Every structure is written in C-alpha cells, then in structure tokens.
C-alpha positions in Angstrom: -5.7 39.7 -75.9 -3.9 37.7 -78.2 -0.6 37.4 -79.9 -0.6 38.3 -83.8 3.4 39.0 -84.4 6.9 37.3 -83.2 10.1 38.6 -83.3 13.7 37.6 -81.9 17.9 38.2 -82.2 19.4 36.0 -79.9 22.6 34.3 -79.4 21.3 31.3 -81.2 19.6 32.2 -83.9 18.6 35.5 -85.8 15.0 35.1 -86.5 12.4 33.2 -84.8 12.6 29.9 -86.5 16.4 29.9 -86.5 16.1 30.6 -82.0 13.1 28.0 -82.0 15.2 25.4 -83.9 18.0 25.5 -81.7 16.3 25.8 -78.6 14.6 22.5 -79.5 18.4 21.4 -80.6 19.7 21.7 -76.9 22.5 24.4 -78.7 24.4 26.6 -76.5 25.4 30.0 -77.4 28.1 30.4 -75.1 31.6 31.2 -76.4 34.7 33.2 -76.0 34.4 37.0 -76.2 35.2 38.3 -79.5 33.8 42.1 -78.8 36.7 42.7 -76.9 39.7 41.5 -75.3 38.1 39.7 -72.0 41.4 38.1 -71.0 41.7 40.8 -67.7 38.5 38.8 -66.5 37.7 36.4 -64.3 34.9 35.3 -66.9 35.7 35.6 -70.4 33.0 34.0 -72.3 29.3 35.1 -73.1 26.5 34.8 -75.4 27.2 37.0 -77.9 25.1 37.7 -81.1 26.4 35.6 -84.4 26.2 35.8 -88.1 24.9 39.3 -88.3 25.7 42.3 -90.4 23.6 44.9 -88.1 24.1 47.6 -91.3 22.5 45.2 -93.8 20.0 43.9 -90.9 18.8 47.8 -90.3 19.1 48.9 -94.0 20.5 52.1 -93.3 24.4 52.9 -92.5 23.6 56.0 -91.2 20.9 54.4 -88.8 23.3 52.1 -87.8 25.9 54.9 -87.2 24.0 57.3 -84.7 22.1 54.5 -82.6 23.5 52.1 -80.0 23.7 48.1 -80.4 20.9 47.9 -77.7 18.7 50.2 -79.9 20.1 48.0 -83.2 18.9 45.0 -81.8 15.3 46.7 -81.1 14.9 47.5 -84.5 15.9 44.0 -86.1 13.7 42.5 -83.8 10.3 44.8 -83.9 11.0 44.5 -87.9 10.9 40.9 -87.7 7.4 41.3 -85.8 5.8 44.2 -87.3 6.3 42.6 -90.8 4.8 39.5 -89.3 2.0 40.7 -87.8 1.1 42.3 -90.9 1.3 46.0 -89.7 3.9 47.0 -92.7 0.4 47.4 -94.4 -2.0 48.8 -92.5 -3.0 52.4 -93.2 -2.4 55.6 -91.4 -5.5 55.6 -89.3 -4.5 52.4 -87.8 -1.1 53.7 -86.9 -2.6 55.8 -84.4 -3.6 53.2 -82.2 -0.4 51.3 -82.4 2.2 51.9 -79.7 5.3 50.8 -78.7 6.3 49.5 -74.8 9.7 48.7 -75.0 12.6 47.5 -72.6 15.9 47.4 -71.4 17.6 46.8 -68.3 21.0 48.6 -69.0 20.1 51.0 -72.1 23.2 51.8 -74.4 26.4 50.9 -72.1 28.6 50.8 -74.8 27.7 54.4 -76.3 28.6 55.0 -72.5 31.3 53.6 -72.1 33.2 54.1 -75.4 32.5 58.3 -74.8 33.6 58.4 -71.4 36.4 56.0 -73.0 37.2 58.8 -75.3 37.2 61.6 -72.8 39.6 60.6 -70.5 41.9 59.8 -73.5 41.8 62.7 -75.4 43.6 65.7 -76.3 42.5 69.3 -76.0 39.3 70.4 -75.7 37.2 67.8 -73.4 34.2 66.7 -75.7 31.4 64.5 -75.7 29.5 63.0 -79.0 26.2 65.3 -79.1 24.2 61.7 -80.0 25.1 60.1 -76.5 22.5 60.9 -74.5 19.8 59.7 -77.6 22.2 56.4 -77.6 22.1 56.0 -74.2 18.7 56.3 -72.8 16.4 53.5 -72.7 13.4 55.3 -73.9 15.4 55.7 -77.9 14.7 52.3 -78.4 10.6 52.7 -78.2 11.1 56.7 -79.8 13.2 54.9 -82.7 10.7 51.8 -83.3 7.8 54.2 -83.5 9.7 56.9 -85.6 10.6 53.8 -87.9 7.0 52.8 -88.7 4.7 55.4 -88.2 3.4 54.0 -85.0 1.9 57.0 -82.7 -0.2 55.2 -79.8 1.5 54.8 -76.4 5.2 54.6 -76.8 7.2 54.3 -73.3 9.6 52.0 -72.0 9.8 49.8 -68.9 12.9 49.6 -66.8 13.0 47.0 -64.0 16.4 45.2 -64.4 15.8 41.5 -65.4 12.1 41.7 -64.8 12.0 44.7 -67.5 10.6 43.0 -70.5 8.0 40.5 -68.9 6.6 44.3 -67.2 6.8 45.7 -70.4 4.2 43.0 -71.3 1.9 43.5 -68.3 1.4 47.1 -68.8 0.9 46.9 -72.7 -1.5 44.2 -71.5 -3.3 46.8 -69.1 -3.2 49.3 -72.2 -5.2 47.4 -74.3 -7.3 46.1 -71.7 -8.3 49.5 -70.9 -9.1 50.7 -74.9 -6.0 52.7 -74.9 -4.4 51.1 -77.9 -5.5 48.6 -80.2 -2.3 47.1 -80.7 1.3 47.4 -79.2 4.6 46.4 -80.1 6.1 44.9 -76.7 9.9 43.9 -76.3 13.4 44.0 -74.7 16.4 44.4 -75.9 20.2 44.4 -74.4 23.6 45.0 -75.5 25.6 45.0 -72.2 28.8 42.1 -73.3 30.8 45.1 -72.8 34.3 45.5 -70.7 31.7 47.6 -68.0 29.3 44.9 -68.5 31.3 41.7 -68.0 33.5 43.6 -65.4 30.3 45.1 -63.2 29.1 41.6 -62.9 31.9 39.7 -62.2 32.6 42.3 -59.6 29.2 41.0 -57.8 30.3 37.4 -58.6 26.8 36.9 -60.5 29.1 35.3 -63.7 30.1 31.7 -64.3 33.8 31.0 -64.4 33.6 28.0 -66.6 36.3 29.4 -68.7 37.4 25.9 -69.9 33.7 25.1 -71.0 31.6 28.1 -72.2 29.0 26.0 -73.8 28.3 24.1 -70.0 28.8 27.2 -68.0 24.7 27.8 -68.1 23.0 25.3 -66.0 20.2 26.4 -64.0 18.9 24.2 -61.3 22.2 21.6 -62.0 23.9 20.9 -58.6 27.6 22.5 -60.3 26.1 25.7 -61.3 28.3 28.8 -61.0 26.8 31.6 -61.8 24.6 33.3 -65.1 26.1 33.6 -68.5 25.6 37.2 -69.6 23.9 37.1 -73.2 22.9 39.8 -75.3 19.8 40.7 -78.3 16.0 41.5 -78.7 13.2 39.8 -78.3 9.4 41.2 -79.5 6.0 40.0 -79.9 2.7 42.2 -81.0 -0.1 42.1 -79.1 -3.8 43.0 -80.0 -7.1 43.2 -79.0 -8.6 40.2 -80.1 -11.7 41.5 -82.0 -9.2 43.7 -83.7 -7.1 40.9 -84.9 -10.1 39.5 -85.8 -11.1 41.9 -88.5 -8.1 42.5 -90.5 -7.7 39.3 -90.3 -4.7 39.1 -88.2 -2.8 35.3 -88.1 -3.3 34.5 -84.2 -0.4 32.6 -82.4 -2.0 32.7 -78.7 -3.6 34.6 -75.9 -2.5 36.4 -73.4 -4.5 35.4 -70.8 -2.7 36.9 -67.3 -0.3 39.0 -66.0 0.7 39.8 -62.3 3.9 41.8 -61.0 5.0 42.2 -57.0 7.6 43.4 -55.5 9.6 41.6 -53.0 11.1 44.5 -50.4 14.2 42.3 -49.4 17.1 43.2 -51.0 18.9 45.0 -54.0 20.2 42.3 -55.6 19.4 39.2 -53.3 16.1 37.7 -54.0 13.8 36.4 -51.3 15.1 33.4 -50.2 11.2 32.5 -49.2 10.1 33.3 -52.5 7.1 34.9 -51.5 7.1 37.8 -54.1 7.4 35.2 -56.6 4.9 32.8 -55.2 2.2 35.6 -54.8 2.9 37.0 -58.9 2.4 33.3 -60.3 -1.1 33.0 -58.3 -1.8 36.5 -59.0 -1.2 35.8 -62.7 -3.4 32.6 -62.8 -6.3 34.1 -60.5 -5.8 37.0 -63.8 -6.1 34.4 -66.6 -8.7 32.6 -64.8 -6.9 29.1 -64.1 -6.0 26.8 -61.8 -2.5 25.4 -61.0 -3.3 21.7 -62.5 -4.2 23.9 -65.8 -0.6 25.4 -66.5 1.3 22.9 -68.5 4.9 24.5 -69.1 6.6 26.7 -66.7 9.3 29.1 -68.9 11.6 29.9 -65.2 13.6 33.1 -64.7 16.1 30.0 -64.0 19.9 32.0 -64.6 21.9 29.1 -62.9 22.9 31.3 -60.1 22.8 29.1 -56.7 20.4 31.3 -54.8 17.9 32.6 -57.8 17.3 28.8 -59.1 16.7 27.5 -55.4 14.4 30.7 -54.5 12.4 29.8 -58.0 11.9 26.3 -57.4 11.1 26.5 -53.9 8.0 29.0 -55.4 6.7 26.5 -57.9 6.4 23.7 -55.7 4.4 25.8 -53.4 2.2 27.6 -55.7 2.0 23.7 -58.0 2.0 21.2 -55.2 0.2 18.3 -56.4 0.3 19.1 -59.4 4.5 18.6 -60.0 4.7 15.2 -62.0 2.3 16.9 -64.5 4.0 19.7 -65.1 7.0 20.8 -67.5 9.6 23.4 -66.3 12.7 24.8 -68.5 15.4 27.3 -68.5 16.1 28.9 -71.9 18.6 30.7 -70.1 20.9 27.7 -70.7 21.0 28.3 -74.2 20.8 32.3 -74.8 22.4 32.7 -71.4 20.9 35.6 -69.4 19.6 38.7 -71.9 19.0 40.5 -68.7 15.9 42.9 -69.8 15.2 41.1 -73.2 15.1 37.5 -71.1 11.3 37.9 -71.0 10.8 38.8 -75.0 12.5 35.9 -75.7 11.4 33.6 -73.0 7.9 35.1 -74.4 8.7 34.2 -77.9 9.6 30.4 -76.5 6.1 29.9 -75.0 4.2 31.2 -77.8 6.1 28.7 -80.1 5.9 25.7 -77.1 2.1 26.5 -77.7 1.9 26.8 -81.0 4.0 23.2 -81.7 3.0 21.5 -78.7 6.7 21.1 -77.5 8.8 22.3 -74.7 12.9 22.8 -74.9 15.0 21.4 -72.8 17.1 22.8 -69.8 20.6 21.8 -70.8 23.9 20.9 -69.1 21.7 18.7 -66.3 24.2 16.2 -64.8 22.9 16.2 -61.2 19.6 18.2 -59.9 20.4 20.8 -57.0 19.2 18.5 -53.7 17.3 21.2 -52.4 14.9 20.7 -55.3 11.9 18.5 -55.4 13.1 15.0 -57.4 9.6 16.0 -58.2 10.3 18.6 -60.5 10.6 18.1 -64.7 13.4 20.4 -65.4 12.8 19.4 -68.7 17.0 17.8 -69.1 18.7 18.3 -71.8 16.3 17.3 -74.2 12.8 18.2 -75.9 9.9 17.2 -74.7 6.6 16.7 -76.8 3.6 17.2 -75.2 -0.1 19.0 -75.2 0.8 22.6 -74.3 -2.5 24.9 -73.5 -0.8 26.8 -71.4 2.6 28.2 -70.2 3.7 30.9 -67.8 6.8 32.8 -67.8 8.5 34.3 -64.9 11.1 37.1 -64.7 12.6 38.5 -61.5 15.3 41.1 -61.3 17.6 43.1 -59.1 15.3 45.5 -57.0 12.8 43.2 -55.8 10.7 42.8 -59.1 9.0 39.6 -60.1 6.6 39.6 -62.9 4.6 36.5 -64.7 2.6 36.4 -67.5 0.5 33.3 -68.6 0.0 32.1 -72.5 -2.8 30.1 -74.0 -3.3 28.2 -77.2 -6.2 30.0 -78.9 -9.3 27.2 -79.7 -11.8 28.0 -82.0 
C-alpha cells in the first residue's frame, strides 16, 4: 500500500512544502494566543495557525459560516492531498471506491463553547443553533470531505484522543488491504485553541507555563520541560492500493509498510511508566512490516514535552531498539508545531514521508540538556536537521485512555 497525496495546514506552514521547510529550519509556531483573551489563564500561548484566510482557502463563504474550524481545517488539508494525488480528475466509477477516514480528538469544541455561552447569555426564548450538532460532531469532517469530492467509499471517523490520526491510518490500511476500498483519504484536524481547550488542559497541569518564552516552551526530552504546547491545524495523506496507483500513473511518495494498535489498560490520562503498550505497538508494527529493529532509520516520536510521557516513550524505544540506538535518529516535531492532539499523527506522518523522500531528519528543537533518565546513546536530532539515508520511518502516537498506535513508512525502490 502506498501514499500518493499529501496535505498540511499547520502552525508553521499552510501547505506541505512550507511546513516541511519550517521543520528543517527548526522554526517554532508558539506565540501569544490571538484567538481570545488568554490573560486569565496560567498558560497564555499556543501554536495557532497564521496568515490564512479561511473563506478564501475554502472558496465558499457559506461553507465557512456553517462549519466549525476543525471541519474547515480538515477540508483545506484534504483538498491539498486530493489535488496532489490527482483525485480531482478521476471518474465517478473510481470515486465509488474512494473512502475518507478522518479523525479528531475533540471535534467542534469552539462551536459547542460558543453556543453554550450564547444560550446562557441570551434573552427571551432559550435557543441553540440548528447547526450546532453538524458543526460539533467528529464525523462531520469526514462527511464534508466526502460530499465535497463525491467520494462514495467507506467514510468514517476515529476518536482515540492524541492517537486518533495514527489509528485512522491503521484502520484505513486494513480497509484497503481487505479489498474494501482502492483509495482512502486519511487525516486528522483539531481546533482546540479556545477558552475551554486551554482552560481544561491547564487544569490538568498538562500545559507548559513558559509564558515569558513561548518559542522555547515545547522541548521534548529536555531536562527543563514542563508540559506540552497546544496546537491547531490538520494533516492528510492519500493511501492507495499499489497496483491501482501504478495503473493510473499516480505519483508515489512511500509505502505504508506496517501498523499496530495496543492499549495500556493502566490509567485514563497517565501513560504506563513501564511502556509495555508502546513496546508492543512498535514490535507489532515491525512484525507487520516484516522488518527488524535495525531496519528503522528514523522515529518520529509522540514526544509531547511532558515529564512522564517523554521518559516512558524513550524507555520503550531503548528496549525495542537496544543495540541499534547509535544508528537511529529520533525527533519530536511537536517541539515546533506544538501538540495537535487528534491531528498530530497526520502531520507527523507527512513529516516521516518527507524525510524518506528527501533523506533528511527534522530536529527536536529547544534541546539544552537531555533528561538524565534517558540513555546518552539516544540521538534526538538536537536543534538541527541531520542528513542521512532514510529508508524507513516509524511514527508513534499515544492518547489519553491508554491508546497506542505505531505506523511505519518505507522508501519505494524501483
């Protein structure tokens, strides 16, 4: 199974190439929040989208008014991937076997927040918007993408917190492998930089409070990390059965070689400190891809910059890749984009695919001192991108609820 299209809308770039170049340059998307007045919160910064006109990008003013931002972001990123894959030119017969598997960790949070606020402040007859439900529900993104392009294959949504987009990729892999679709547009979108989003994660004490220096706040694996930085945006990839892609002359970026899903069964928010679920996910993905640990060149880690999560993941990587650590590049691109929750796995899949195509690993920025609980043999690609041959790239994403998902991409060789 292969990847034939890419799309990205991120805090550091509004398309794939701008996003990729910003990653290689080590740019941070963190800044003071502009979406609302955040002065009352302990955390007053996030990784927001920048320099984009949503109505113009959608090309439809009415659509912008009747959709939540998470749906808008999904449409923009998927439009890019659909065009990149040439799916905007296929026949109606082909569209019957094109599906959409879209994810979000939270969905239409802004629409829900706004309607509740208006309801409480309203005068006269209490009333909610008739559009609230189709703005809010997570599957509305997949539905809108399907309607926009006329794709009539499987259309579904995946919600597994921060593992959502990686789970969606795994489920899409199975659908194509079992012959239930020829092509699936896969991705995730999130628009949670709102009062409720910042306030609730702040209450969990999950967010960095480095308000005096936001661009240095997301620092996975660094000794001085203090939490993650909330991000927003979307990512999309087009998955396609290999022979189908060849027959229509599609551009092929890479192969999706293996996937795996496990659960911690440990705690609703905290990771299993032993990393057993993460270990099993990586080993199962390697088995699915018929690869050995030494075959992996690059790992795009979950790496959120939280004290507990980062240590768990590196311990898991050390166990799975023991003896191969000095030949392995690791990086967390969340150090630049922040954490896009349910969309994280999608934009990180794009980063993995680009690393394979261009043989370069994006950095983990804000590295001052590696946490002493991590092996000094770990190469976290500190602060600067590193050129190397990247034949294979593995991506991890883990979510509240104990969800673990791993996917592996592989270079296509003629």
